[in-house]
C-alpha angles and dihedrals in degrees: 000000000000109000112222131191124188128215111203086024100168100047121100095269095037091054091050090051092052091051093048094046092047090055094047114097097216103048141047140199110245103164144019133194124192124143093207094060103029115151096025121106114256091232092059093052103041094030095231118134121235099034093105100155129105124265109239129216093201116070096202092051090049092051091049091054099040104033094203129188093216136029116204108202121204096144118133127255103028112248114194093196088067090059091051090054091052098043094048087056091053093254114139111228119215104195118202095163109099132203099086117154122233088253092054092050089052089049091052090050091053092045091055091048095047096047100033088230118124122239130190135202110190113185092189128014096192111111090213091055091052090052090048089056092047092049090048091053090050093049091049090067089068104024108037097173105092145148131188131222116193123186126192141163118281094252093066108111105196129065135221093036123245089243093056092047091050090048092051090050092051092047091049092051091049093050092049092048090051092047094235132122136201122254107242112235120235117265134046113313091194092062108122090232088067094063125225126330123224122173089347091304122119114232121195116200124203124187118189138146112256094041125104111179126326137159137183124192111198121199118190127202138159105305095345146081126202117198123191110189139179129186129191106196094174133029088234085079089073098052101082087056092048091052091047090053092048091051093047093046092081096058108034134088136208130011119327120199113187134009089254088076089063099047 
């Protein structure tokens, strides 16, 4: 059995992870950390029988009690020191919280190298979203002019989303490999009305109640428009990817950025 602990255990994503892991035959929840519900039993908060241990507000104390193999992190905001605590104990972190800086990603890479313990940052756990990104990278070889629209719920803190940043990086890599470049549109690309700019790709972020996680990648060409779109209507869509990452955590090495590296 793979022993799993969850950081940010009682949030919307953390609760879904606990449910999915509990239902999986080859893994179990052994620890939970969430400052908002510390001292309560996990069963009483997530309404799942059998999880009769206290939720901790101190990560190190939780790890000492539960001794997990894997730590799934959906706590907000992202705290890189928490990952250092886990990795130095030999616990593989699977980070679903987004908003990491380029410097933090590099630090996580170095941490994995120095300790020999794997670490993952997964901007989007939905298999469909991973395919959307792969299809977008393929399309960029032939249609380099592209913009991204990402839409998320109003409780999401960071913008642009980790998924849109990862998509822009994959498109940029594909364009470079193909030796083609986009044609810059007229006007000022740094105008605030044009959204953010990542790897010379405009990203437009929308935050509204009622949304979960959605992205459109729009490719323009002479007389045509190609749209590659993915919608997560329910957080259950992310759970197969979470379980895949947990299962792979026991036999991978180094730093993994993106679920596509596990497929």
